[in-house]
KEMITOR-859090 format. One record per residue (C-alpha): z, x, y. Coordinates in steps of 0.001 Angstrom, whole numbers, plus 500000, padded with zeros to 6 digits. Layout:
BEGIN
ZXY/...
***
This chain:
BEGIN
052904301064325415/056407301208324340/058275304286325645/061749305183323991/063839306841326316/065614310051326169/068966310645326548/068580312301329726/067050309239331224/069980306775330372/072054307406333416/072635303725334565/073691300342334785/072569296873335145/071059294042336927/070993290466337193/073064288998334369/074101285761332695/075353284141329858/074176281823327175/073365277993329121/075475275725327699/072848274175325626/072337278008324111/068559277441323955/065586279664325689/063849277936328401/060388278779329021/059815281610326956/056791283396327370/054216282216324483/054116284418321395/057117286429322072/059356285150319570/060678287609316614/059349285371313636/062217284752311378/064404283403314465/061458281661315935/061325279907312894/064849278727313209/064341277915316614/061075275863315689/063815273490313036/066324273109316047/064098269598317333/063933268540313876/067456268997313095/068639267345316129/066361264234315595/068114263958311830/071267264512312434/071410262727315602/071466259367313276/075070260203312244/076410260736315758/074662257140316873/076377255776313492/079495257043314089/079465256247317530/078492252823317231/081192252457314237/084019253608316599/083371251101319169/083250248354317224/086377249325315303/087932250103318796/086586247725321481/086145243811321577/082961242550320143/081513241310323360/082568244733325133/080966247020322196/077451244749322396/077580245395326096/078011249174325612/075800249465323226/072937247606325234/073684249758328181/072872252928325961/069768250895324334/068348250336328101/069093253724329430/066592255000326649/063570252902328229/064101254957331295/061452257481331853/061772260613333766/059386261098336385/057659258506338381/059256255186337898/057173252371336203/057964248692336004/059955249098332623/062385251544333742/062825249875337340/063689246750335056/066043248727332901/067687250438335872/068303246800337390/069903245489334172/072289248568333817/073397247509337712/073717244015336801/075887245170333569/078072247362335719/078596244332338623/079651242094335580/082501244547334324/086049244606335202/087930247844335597/089244247856332143/085862247681330670/084463250018333187/086889252460331874/085885251873328375/082345252694329569/083019255865330799/085336256831328026/082676255699325143/079485257646326899/081994260807327304/082951260386323450/079087260239322775/077982263434324690/080942265657323046/079834264515319980/076218265310320546/077779268868322089/079409269544318626/076153268483316927/074095270677318745/076593273737318366/076357273659314418/072550273192314828/072786276339316629/074992277899313865/072919276955311076/069596278370312921/071610281761313256/072659281814309585/069110280810308700/067655283699310721/070365286118308926/069022284976305595/065317285090306798/064764288075306809/061071289520306124/060883293251306836/057311293485306225/056796290946309070/058371293884311384/055803296063311365/053543293420312413/051148295189315276/050694291902316826/054562291843317576/055110291437321422/056382294845322771/060193294937322733/060474295385326416/058490291532326730/060197289967323881/062555287138324473/063693285844321245/067171286916320598/067238289371317628/069853289989314801/070722293573314251/068987293935311127/065958292998312879/066252294962315662/067169298226313815/064575297674311350/061961297097314638/062972300329315738/062908302288312496/059360300990312572/058954302343316080/060187305585315115/063197305994317440/064981308780316558/068079308390314463/070275310839316846/068971308558319929/070387305541318163/073424306981317374/073925308597320736/073841304850322154/075803303633319795/078652306078320361/078601304966323861/078284301355323731/080805299436325613/080525295468326084/083545294126327688/083622289881327826/086141288663330571/087541285340330084/088437283452333378/089847280218333983/087663277904335702/088216274899338041/086101272266337022/086998272913333297/087947269010332347/088805269014328960/092258269065327733/094149271295324759/094692268462322943/091333266871323271/089817270278321973/092183270331318737/090465267007318064/087115268199318793/087842270871316257/088607268828313383/085552266500314221/083501269341314098/085091270622310972/084231267150309080/081089266793310380/080170270181309196/081562269525305745/079681266025305919/076363267695306780/076489270419303629/078042267966301316/074750267661298952/077018269028296191/079832266423296278/079810263219294748/079606259863296335/083269259379296029/083867262733297926/081108261874300903/082718258466301467/086046259919301777/084797262675304090/083018259943306198/086068257699306193/088269261087307430/085547261514310163/085742257954311580/089470258118311196/089558261391313413/087367259987315895/089059256515316358/092212258881317087/090400260927319448/089600257561321334/093160256798321461/094285260336323152/093807260118327177/091463262338327887/092897263431331604/095812265552332231/098976263741333158/099781266702335125/098639269910336983/098166272465334525/099927275557335319/098879279279335294/100459279675331692/098960276757330719/095632277895331502/096481281342329969/097529279150326509/094154277535326549/091963280249327212/093808282287324386/092964279616321750/089707281182321370/091339284441320207/093603282435318044/091158280196316172/087759282167316415/087398285552318074/090364287241315776/088781286575312646/085320286952313987/085279290907315372/085697292646311898/082882290807310475/080615291523313567/081551295311312677/080736294654309445/077236293148310550/075988296003312503/077302298352309912/075325297017307302/072437296382309402/072234299927310379/072858301044306681/069671299424305686/067306300813308625/069461304295309719/071529305096306490/072674308458308340/073731306781311576/077455306607312601/078024303181313806/079960302381316615/083628302201317211/085709299316316233/086370298542320011/082509298787321205/083256295220321864/086264294318323632/087792291477326099/089417291127329216/091074288265331281/091518287069334546/093816284132333315/097238285040334926/095708288240337147/093369286293339488/095106285914342415/092388285141344475/093063282050346703/095537280965343833/099131280960345197/100322280226341530/099424283842340442/102664285878341206/103713288726340234/106168287210337375/103494284785335909/101162288032335203/104160289928333477/104799286462331375/100816286832330767/100796290007329393/103974289074326994/102489285902326186/099320288012324802/101244290485323319/103552287744321134/100125286141320102/099005289522318662/101946290348317298/102534287080315243/099302287838313910/099786291185312773/103107290147310984/101457287623308977/098570289914308264/100830292856307011/103004290473305084/099632289283303336/098864293089302449/102375293479301188/101481290897298677/098062292257297724/099162295824297473/100883296240294447/099754299492293676/102339301446291320/102774305027291156/102838305038287667/099065304162287696/097917305756290844/098234308871293251/099526308464296551/098740310858299291/101554313260300727/101176311868304203/101970308805303130/105017309964300920/106031312270303937/105749308957306432/108067307316303936/110735309811304004/110835309734307976/110898305830307667/114064305922305212/115732308127308180/114547305443310726/115592302396308638/118280302966306205/119158299116306004/115309298457304984/115631301652302365/119168300120300999/117279296369300723/114005297533299532/113971300489297667/114980299375294449/112664296586294290/109520298875295625/110981302088293910/107480302646292584/105124300575294749/104814302671298157/102634300621299646/104779297640299635/107878300025300803/105603301320303427/104752297907304658/107868296889304559/108779299712307228/105853298461309290/107049294567309025/110463295927310460/109134297787313126/106234294582314129/109477292177314052/111327294596316254/108738295078318681/107917291446318885/111923290617319285/111645293139322473/108990291271323707/110875288211324047/113491289807325737/111150291477328412/109210287986328775/112697286174329556/114485289144331585/111145289682333785/109021292442335075/111826293716337899/114321294253335001/114504298233334685/112713299863331968/115261300743329097/113435304008328360/112387306800330588/109256306560332812/106009307292331460/105051310880332795/101405310747334207/099683312244331475/095736311931332003/094232313316329419/092511310087328385/092084308889332083/094972306779332551/098627307172332397/100526307264329552/102722304560327697/106433304577327791/107630306807324912/108586305202321522/111758304052321136/112680305020317493/112591301778315728/109790299736317546/106049300348318045/105306301109321679/101495300821321366/098961299891319153/097612303167318136/101335303512316555/100671300815314268/096992301827313619/098563305178312724/100645303874309817/097804301324308392/095532304362308783/098013306386306391/097849303856304049/093800303355304209/093789307072303594/095535307107300425/093808304290298882/090338305738300000/091751309086298312/091841307470294904/088593305390295250/090034302171296282/089297299904299334/091036296863300838/088983294883302838/091995292904304555/093471296174305374/090007297425306779/089575294630308856/093239294595310527/092792298336311465/089427297093313145/091564294285314994/094143296747316093/091531298854317169/090096295716319324/093054293959320617/095806296746320124/098878295222321412/097352293548324658/094661291579323397/092438291272326391/093055293829329159/094100291672332514/091838292226335384/093814292032339040/091695290281341621/092353289732345147/090518288758348496/090254291902350675/092000290451353946/095083290595352036/095289294460351650/094489295149355623/096993292485356446/099677293865354568/098791297303356074/098814295834359569/102237294758358998/103086297937357524/101760300154360602/103598297823363213/106434298606361536/105856302349361402/105056301972365126/101522303621364524/099899304608368088/097277302127367052/097802299208364437/095926299158361802/094608295943362709/093252297309365702/091585299917364437/088009300884363673/086393301366360360/085754305418361013/089500305452362274/090811303176359344/088925305400356764/090295308783358351/093812307457358359/093641305939354819/092293309139353228/095208311192355043/097678309256353439/096122309054350072/096503312784349934/100262313071351089/103268312388349091/105415311080351965/106042307753351155/105220304636353540/106805301604352084/110641301277352541/112365299239349988/114814298322352355/112598296198354946/112029292526354721/108045292078354604/106894289008355217/106003286547351800/102424287396351988/102788291188352300/105851291706349589/103702289862347192/100792292243347981/102851294787347494/104868293365344614/101098292879342741/100676296948342427/104260297571341505/104017294704338635/100635296721337538/102594300255337241/105545298397335292/102939296727332825/101376300214332457/104737301748331942/105594298869328947/102364298189327471/100405301272328088/097008301648330597/094974299438328655/096865296203329648/095788296111333425/093455298903334644/091302297034336987/091588295946340370/088973293700341582/088242293551345357/086866290007346575/084982289574349666/084730293629349651/083037294524352747/083591298064353728/085060301657352624/088233300875353907/088701297697351564/088764300003348451/091004302794350020/093567300182351512/093884299347347416/094021302996346499/096789303799348925/098984300811347852/098583301968344262/099658305429345450/102718303883346881/103244301952343775/103324305470341864/099532304588340660/098147307530342042/099068310625341759/098060312478345411/098799316040344151/097360315887340758/094029313871342085/094783311523339497/094189307662338956/095857304785336198/093714302284338207/090108301715338455/089262299733342209/086397297604341979/084564296051344810/082965292686344530/079990292462346728/079346288887347027/077028287845349977/073895288849350837/074680291032353627/077296292571351394/074767293084348578/072601294917351028/075418297012352261/076735297821349090/074835301174348599/075827302820352089/079552301940351251/079536303604348116/077392306523349268/080118307215351580/083101307155349056/080958309026346305/080480311762349168/084477312078349374/085794314834346910/089083313023346687/087712309718345815/085477311504343089/088200313011341593/090338310032341076/087599308056339561/086996310943337526/090537311034336268/090280307123335105/087384308030332702/087344308812329052/084758311211329117/085941312918332717/082648311956334511/083663310045337419/083083306487336720/082975303739339025/082872299722338240/081141297346340526/081050293805340571/078321291699341633/079182287649342576/076384285456341836/078414282356343179/078886283359346931/075730284621347250/074102281607346205/075814279256348128/074950282074351151/071592282207350652/070095280071347762/069101280813344290/065779282934344660/067358285276347397/070608285594345847/068912286686342178/066819289080344022/069360290603346212/071700291573343176/068491292867341574/067841295094344236/071281296058344756/071570297523341360/068639299409341583/069618301005344501/073802301506343218/072226303053340172/070043305236341758/072836306501344163/075246306743341190/072491309000339132/072484311281342435/075844311757342644/076236312064338935/078390309001339061/078482306628335495/078053303042336622/079450300158335302/078242296832336497/080509293753336318/078317290676336399/080757287682337633/078895284482336460/079418280932335505/077902278462333350/075579276709335762/072126278487337001/073550278358340699/076192280818339449/074033283350337242/074169281291333892/071160281598331707/070553282684328406/072148286043327566/069504287546325587/066788287024327911/068831287956331107/069963291044329417/066455292205328855/065576291239332236/067855293923334160/065963297101335346/064828299259333025/067114302297332657/070254300327333919/072573299894330812/072935302980328959/074888300759326319/077433299403328978/078104295910330345/080781293589331497/080609289546331974/082852287124333105/082789284000330254/083956280485332006/084753277139331542/082467275205329380/080653278233328645/083824279466326374/083719276000324637/079926276158324071/079815280161322457/083428280876320971/084628277146319487/083081277733315986/083360281074314196/079311281717313203/078394280838316993/080741283382318379/079461285715316261/075651284786317243/076237285526320770/078390288418320105/075556290063317973/072677288853320189/074372290535323491/074912293502321511/071478293865320518/070140292667323916/072165295917325333/070588298266322605/067241297013323198/067471297263327162/069303300329326873/066468302330324549/063051300645325731/061878301966329054/059480299724331169/058245300312334448/057621296932335839/060202296538337951/059111299983339997/055554297972340738/055556298224344791/053405295230344889/055582293348343184/058544294130344777/057111293534348280/055929289829346899/059499289243345679/061234290514348669/058773288036350986/059688285014348309/063384285593348822/063246285849352586/060949282610352735/063463280888350173/066866282037351962/065260280297355395/064090277247353637/067460276883352413/070017278056354946/067945275592357560/069308272693355075/072590273998353907/073745275870356828/071955274866360046/071452270843359194/074402269431361169/074787266455358487/074660268426355431/078524268752355001/079068265461355389/076095264283352781/077907266545350810/081398265188350950/079907261395350814/077291261160348550/078755263521345787/082385263336344057/083823266400345319/086852264873346986/087669262975343953/086874266225342100/089391268010343944/092167265295342535/091122265789338889/094237267535337411/092126270509335791/093168274041337379/096106275643338906/093759277009341966/093037274783344889/089111273985345243/089124275122348855/090214278763350115/091823277518352729/094007274279352599/092996271792355153/089630273112355916/086685270929355225/083611273019355912/081107274814353857/082517277997354292/085990277160353005/084576275593349641/084636277892346311/081469278009345060/082383276268341703/083020272863343276/079648273280345345/077796273766342170/079836270751340327/079536268326343019/075794268706343388/075471267968339434/077488265063339216/075252263710341703/072124265013339819/070595267008342818/071631270094341138/070365271762344336/072021275471344329/069840276053341346/066248275427342830/066203274455346487/063866276958348317/061877278333345589/059091275986345643/058605276309349556/058745279946349313/056195279703346599/054096277539348507/053871279700351592/052521282207349400/049984280475348290/048887278978351495/048576282365352795/046535283246349686/045617280795347074/044726283372344733/048266284477344424/048530281554341738/047149283608338969/049483286721339929/052493284311339694/051349283243335922/050801287357335323/054286287856336590/055583284841334467/053884286626331242/054824290312331760/058018290626333961/061327289951332422/062729289345335778/060059286839337386/060103284879333719/063771284725333878/063775283203337547/061077280566336882/062532279603333441/065934278871335010/064592276995337553/062413274971335111/065611274106332739/067429273210336185/064609270790337429/064404268988334117/067923267927334343/067477266600338259/067442262908338558/066285262120342127/066128258155341380/069702258388340502/070864260649343261/069008258378345792/071135255791344457/074113257912345171/072698258119348949/072179254573349603/075538253340347649/077846256060349020/076761257274352248/078160255366355248/076034253238357613/076398255149360576/074736258288358756/072205256429356803/068944257518359029/070489261169358886/071055260914355051/067948259484354539/066151262445356390/068070265000354135/067480263087350903/063451263062351727/063767266874352725/064792267495348962/063028265036347025/059706266883348602/061081270176347659/061937269080344369/058300267727343838/056889270852345352/059218273098343016/058083271188340009/054446271290340402/054453274870341026/056766276071338104/054445273836335990/051371275535337387/052849279022336974/054016278028333185/051188276450332089/053265273822330923/052125269756331182/055945268806331343/058669270814331874/060435272807328972/057457272332326890/057767275892326058/061009275182324172/060739271769322316/064146271873321317/065865272256324724/063607269530326228/064815266974323472/068072267842323918/067940267413327766/065837264059327537/068130262539325295/071157263270327687/069111262505330920/068673259069329642/071892258176328201/073765259580330891/072285257083333247/074709254457332943/077638256875333700/076030257560337068/075875254109338142/079289253586336869/080468256699338923/079030255206342086/080357251615341633/083811253269341102/083820255761343961/082473252730346382/085417250532345375/087873253535345321/086486254886348801/086799251397350576/090028250789349568/090728254153351136/089688253501354339/091704250667354618/095505250655355670/097714252022352897/098421249552350121/099009249256346527/096128247389346025/093486245388347651/090715242515346832/087374243374345805/085112241868348211/082466241206345343/084823239507342604/087604238791343961/089715240874341311/092320243202342249/093131247205341354/095454249685342253/094087252863343824/095675254947340969/093286252620338465/090382253317340417/090446256940340520/091421256898336955/088010255195336426/086325257581338727/087771260745337040/086811259707333843/083138258977334703/083283262881336119/084728263944332924/081916262149330740/078790263591333436/080241266927332701/079938266491329191/076454265312329414/075658267776331818/077238270849329758/076490273557332529/078392272049335153/079759275016337149/
***
């Protein structure tokens, strides 16, 4: 039975999140759970992939024959042909023969041909990626056109709480109407709707900006060619020729960065999705939700234009990245504002051309005429220049003034970017006006726009005047929506820093102040008492004349630059400070004290313009999180601070949960369960203290870091924990797979939104079933124990990981401004970042972080009671959380190739470690077989991914075709490492064939195979 939750029930936030896996498909959906229109589109994906793959195959072969010597092209195509004979599962005679032939072909290659092979297979996978993006885009468009309202009243449809297939706005609202959901309840939720997607730089994102431009051009041509039925033969041939030429240009472009990208390079890379796609997509998203509402709930007020907004860590996340300085953060903010101003200048210029309405033929509102008089006084030179031309065209005259203000704002922004953040403001400091929970921006000078709302006011004056005469202007409506969504800052910058940086800075400060007990020597209760006392006094602690250590000075400066950003840009640009590795109450209070010193907290008014967000990452920290927040929520001063920054005045607490480190710490199953449990406990705690909770899900592209289909994952959140609010990080290849095409971006934005609405309105009590929770607790504990026995307790595991995966070579890729390890020089597991940890296992085809320990945990439960298998099958059908867990494992297992992984072990492991490494491999292989068999038993599938034929076909295609790259990578890594173990020399003879290669050439070849395998695997980090 479906229960629609009342407004009184909606007081929470939500569990294990994920964003769309790079494949974008839905693994392991429950039988019979699809909404019919989109299910039909889903069913067509295997057919479309099979049909359109012919184009990619033909294009790839044509380019190879054009660009490579004939013998080399034949050998590459032969490698691809015989890789198709290698079947998954148990090796047979044919697949063993094919493998042996591939290895022999690689032995016969010189380095130049090996590099060509790596580039060729990388090109193939990236063409397939483009093809699949278009298929997903076309499936989405088909779902919009194939709307069947009569089907939505089908009594045999699954309950909304159990539905797993993404729904469009139109489908969801039609079903809600059929279920009798009251309009008032829909409207209340929509007015509170808040979806925030935070873009982050990715240490394993390896595609150059230049290559991305090539890919977009190729994608556009493929799209035109696939929809060219209306074109004549000559035009189709011309398109095909353009496509071949573009791919040949791509082939002759270097895939690898020639230099390590700077932070600002990463900023530019992340922002190109806004420039190319999202700026234009957001008004369309608004229109689609309004159209769908009008069809089912015509009297319901749609959500505000900014119901879906964006944040960014690029240029502001300084955790372990010494390159992110206060100056870089300032320049990032200026860069973002420049981008928006340039878009607004172009849009307003187009509007001025379009709105040629004459006062002789149309009325003009009095407020608009009054504003023109004010503008005349402010800009007499514009009046002199334009008044005669636009004497009877008031809209054009008004837009001329708007253009001038935007131009002056752009000019000022360039000056601020050049001058730097420490340049004194030329306006009086912003007063702490906390009516909207934040410090107000600096008062606007007479001529430039100080903030987005001023521009929006001018545009709305025009829009109101047009509306008053019965006219509308879609480009103007779109621009107003864009200003609502992006303002001048485009995306809010979240600051992130590791917790010990703050405690170290306060320890240095306390020693300078000669406290009786230095801060670093205080116990936690003493720290909390001292911090709360200092937070509530006006007395400053930090003297500007003291020479602090470099780390402490930067820690102080980070809070100062946030204050300067808010003063110049308004609080929207930067109002969140994330503390990674949060453990205690003092971790939050430390940042608040430093914020007070920077002028971001007013102790007398008990107001703050900064939201401090703890990031709980390890399993221990997740378990301790409710006790930490209980202490803070019980402190009146803290409650008043978090109320002051809330737009509603109700205390608002944002909490971030990290998937990466909890996974590296305890394994996939344990990590997901602890996050799930922590969210339930935190929501119950927040509700008890009347605090609004917003959970920030820090996940990546891989399953081991929280990845997975977004729609299903949001529905798998514990019931009653969203209340229309969600915040998610989007990283690396996820950005490329979700936001590189306009309709693909709209599909992802729409399905995330519908999932949030659906979860927020529908009550399901399955998460509260005591016996299920007890079962999951046992499974999590057993899985954690098994995982840690291998990963943390086996003394040979770190050496195994370093030798049989390309982790050391990955660190040499010029792909990120951030180092792969938190501590330079350290080679232990704790110092390694979670992203390279996942990336290394993916390259060698183990994918261990995403599944290891699951099978052992399930089997131990079955050993105790064989009848539990039936319960597992029921949970897979009935419990969204458990279904998502098993589905993610199933998808990951389908990408594992233990034969190839064993080749890495035998070829790259050093002789002295052979026995220990074989034992580790045997442990992994045994767990893989056990996990695979149990997953198949639970899902009822004969083969992995039988429940999703489209994804199954895609994975099988990639698994086969990627095999030559794996063998090639092993050969190049072996040669490279053999050279590295010799005394330094520029080049050395190869023992097998007598040829000589420089280390740089071998490294380049190895890095190109990393590039190609990443393109083939897609969800890599």
